[in-house]
Structure formats: structure tokens, C-alpha cells
C-alpha positions, 0 to 999 in steps of 0.5 A: 202115165196114169196115177198107178203107172207113176207109182209103180214106175217109181217103186220099181226104179223105172222111168216109165211102165206101161200096161202089160209090163211086170215089175218088182216094186218095193213095198212101203207098208205091209199090214197084217190082220188077225186072221193071218195069225190063225190057221197054219201060222209060222213065225218067220226067222227074220223080217225085212223092216219092222218099221214098214209093218203094221198089225191090226186086230180087226176081223174077230175082235174080241175073239169069238172062238178059241182059234181066234184067241190063239191068233191073237196070242200069235200076233202079240208074240210076233209083234213083241219078237220083232219090236213092231211099234204099229200094233193095234191090239184090242182097245186100239183096234178096228177094221184095218182100213179105218185104222190105216186111215186114222194113223196115217199108214197110207201115204201118197205115192206109196205102195201098201199091201194087206191080206184083206181084199178091200185094201184098195180103200187106201187108194183114196189117199193116192196110195197104190194099195191092194189086197194080196194072199197070205203067202204073198204078204208073208213073202213081202214081210220077209223081202220088202218087195213084190212083183206086180203086173201093170194093168190098163186103167179106166178113168172116171171123170166126175163133173157137176156137184154131188147132192147132199143126199147122195153118198160115196156108196151111191156114186159107186153103185151108179158106176157098178150098175152102169159099167159093170166089172173092171176085172184086170183093170185099175180104176182112177178118179178125178175131174172138176166134180171131185171137190164136192166129194168129201174124204169119207165118200172117196174112201167108200168109193175106193173101198168098193173098187174090190167089188168090180174086181179092180186091181187098184182104185186111186184118187189124186191129192187135192187140198181136201186130201192134203188137209186130211192126211196132214191132220193124221201125220201122213205128211203129203208134202213130204211124199211124191203124190202121183198125178196122171200125165196129160197124155196118159193112156186109158182103156176108157174115160167115163164121165159121171155127172154127180148132179144127176145122181140119186140114191142107189140100191144093189139087188142081191147077188152082185153089184155089177150091172145089178145096181139101180136108183132106189126109185126103181127098186121094189119096196122089199120088206127087210128083217135086218139092216146093217150099217158098218164095214170098212166102206161105211162104218166111218164117223160120218156114216154113223152121224147120218144114221143117227140123224135119220133115226133120232126121235123115231123107232125102228120098225117092229120085226126089224133089227138095226145093227150099227158097227163103228169101223174102229174104237176111235170112231166108237169113242167119237160117236159116243161123245157126239151122242150118236150112239145114244140116238141110235140106241134110243131108236132101237138099234144095237150098237156093236163092238168095232170089228168086221162083224156081220159084214163077212158073216162070221159073228154079231149078226148072221142071217137065217134062211129066208131073211132079207138084209139091207146093208151098207157093207161091202158085199151082197153075194149069196151067203156072204152074211150067213145063210145062202138062202138069205137075200142081201141088198146093198145101199148107203147108210141113209137108205139103210137107216130110213128102211129100218124105220119103215120096214122095207127098202125106202128112199131116204129122200122121203117116205119115212113115217 
């Protein structure tokens, strides 16, 4: 069996599952976000297990509207009523996938569900994590289980060593540009090259699995992952990490030679079959550059952006927005001096939230504007006007481009 098949088999009480089978599985962690407590929220009469529920204020924090403020009130009432200890209110908040990682809510071999579409981010920790609709999350909240149809799995085998300038975003964009969508499939990663991919980049890759429509996006547990999880109380040695069997059946096995990769950029509209090496992209002028989101608002991403712009100035006419993925990342970046370097260069550092990524507040685009972003999506209208253009790239590429005023290769060309 593949990684996902092993997890689903264990959680459904079966010895084995295969692609095409539908199983009912116990869910280990149900994560609710602020948006679920807004329109049409009805507090349940009972929930299955308060210890298996987390509530995170993440999309609209602090509340930018009366409706969002009401959602916060509903969330606080819900957590008080059911004595939910894992509540990350304003001040402890952040993008849910970052908060999940920081607090060890995603554990190897377990199932995690959340209303956000990028829940597959937790696959970096060998978790079967998937975004589901609000009604299904409500059902899991009350019953503790859900049904899952087992999809076939695509295996990506990493070889070689990742160059320092290449990030997880670049690896994902190469995969999306080369092979396109993975609709109705799981994606699984491994291979000898995995050792050169740090945990933050693994999470970026896992997060972006949603953009190729993968059901699950999963990594194995190695020494690097074990150390990361142990430091966050996720106790990998007490969990059943899922490794694929030698005879696991895959829909396809695809090899990615990391040593041959270079920074990539996705042109506006989609990432699938629309991502290219930055050397092949035109020097498109940009109005806004954004570094943040669940994919690339991690401390390592903030550090890269700060190092790129330190001692320089953002180009005239360009807005550089930087959003740390959580309050914890914000504090660490402040202590390290990254936020000072960014602000001195002319960047605006915002509160930790989804913010500009989903086109709700703190950085919407006007008609005719061009944005280069390290966030998750580049489809039309995602970040504001449907008449704006959104290019997708790594934090290094975004920061370099903010300095030049056009899409720029971070390996050189910065004045």
C-alpha cells in the first residue's frame, strides 16, 4: 500500500484498502477556522470529542467587518461551551496551517480535517490531511468520523541535491508545469533527494498540492521530520508513521532531479502546465509584490526576503507586502531583525493572517495591476480585481522583483 492507503486502512479498521474503495475513517483532529463561525453558523448540541478539536482565528484577523467580528464572538462562545483547550484566538492566531504545525496538531499516520482547501499542508508531517466543506466538518465535529474514497496515487521520486537558491515553491512549480493536474489522485513524495529539502520547503510543496487538485499530498517521516515534530510535541515515536510498501501500486512514478532545477514562475491563471523557469519569463513590470500565505509566510521565507532587500530599496511604484504566517513567526522575525530590514527597504509588514492571499483585505489589486506573489493561487480575481494579473513565484524571486520593479531572476540582476 501507499502512504495514504496505509493511513486510511488503519483508521477504517481494515487490513488493506485499494484505489476506488470507499471507507469510513476515524478523524484524529478537526480544525475549525473563523470563517466557519460566520454565515449560517448553528452551534451543535453536542460534539464527539473536545480534545480532537482545534479552533483557529486565521482568515480575517483582526476582524475587518462586523460579520467577521460576530464570527469571532461565535467562536469564543463555542470553545467556552465545549471546553475546547486548543483555541488560538487573536494574539495566538495565525494562518491555520502554520498554527497546526507550530503546535503539533498534525501527527504522523493520523487524519486531520479542516474547512480550508490547503489543509493538505499537514501532509508534510505524514498526516492524511484534507480540506472539506463546512457541512462535512460539522458532521465530523459531531460524529468523529467521515467517509473517504481512496484515490490512486502519483509518486514523485526526488533525486540529486536541491540548489540553495531553489525553494519548495520552485520544486512544486516545476512539477505543476511539467505534469499538470493531479485531479482525483493523491500525491506522494520521497526518494534520496528528500534529505536536501528542509521541512519548511516540504510544507510549501504539500500545501501547493491543492493547486493541482490532489486529494492528499504526503511526505514520509525521516530524521529531519522526526526532529521537527519532536520539538513541537507531536511525538513521532509514539505515532504510526506510514511508509509505502515496496510493492505499492502507483498510477505513475515520476522522477524529479533536484540538482537540475532553477527558480520558476507561474504565469497568470493557473499553475498547471503554466509554470516555467524564471529565465524563460518576460521581465513583466509589477505593481505589487506579496510574501506570505500558508505556503510561504514561514520564518524561513521572511528571512529570505529580508536578506534579499537588506540595504536596498523597493523600486518606485512597487508595493512590497510581507505577512508572517502566524503571530509566533511575527515575533521570531521581529527578534531576528528581519522585520526591521524589510521595513527599512520600504516593505509593509502586516498582521499575521491570510490577508491579501485570498483577496479579502490588506492588499487587494486594482484593475490593470500586476502582482507577483509567493502565496498559493494565481487564478483570475483571486487577489482583487478580475482585471488584474497574478504571477506566482518563490519569496526570493518576489523580493528580488520588488527591488527591480519587474519579474527578476533572484540569482542575479538586482541593481
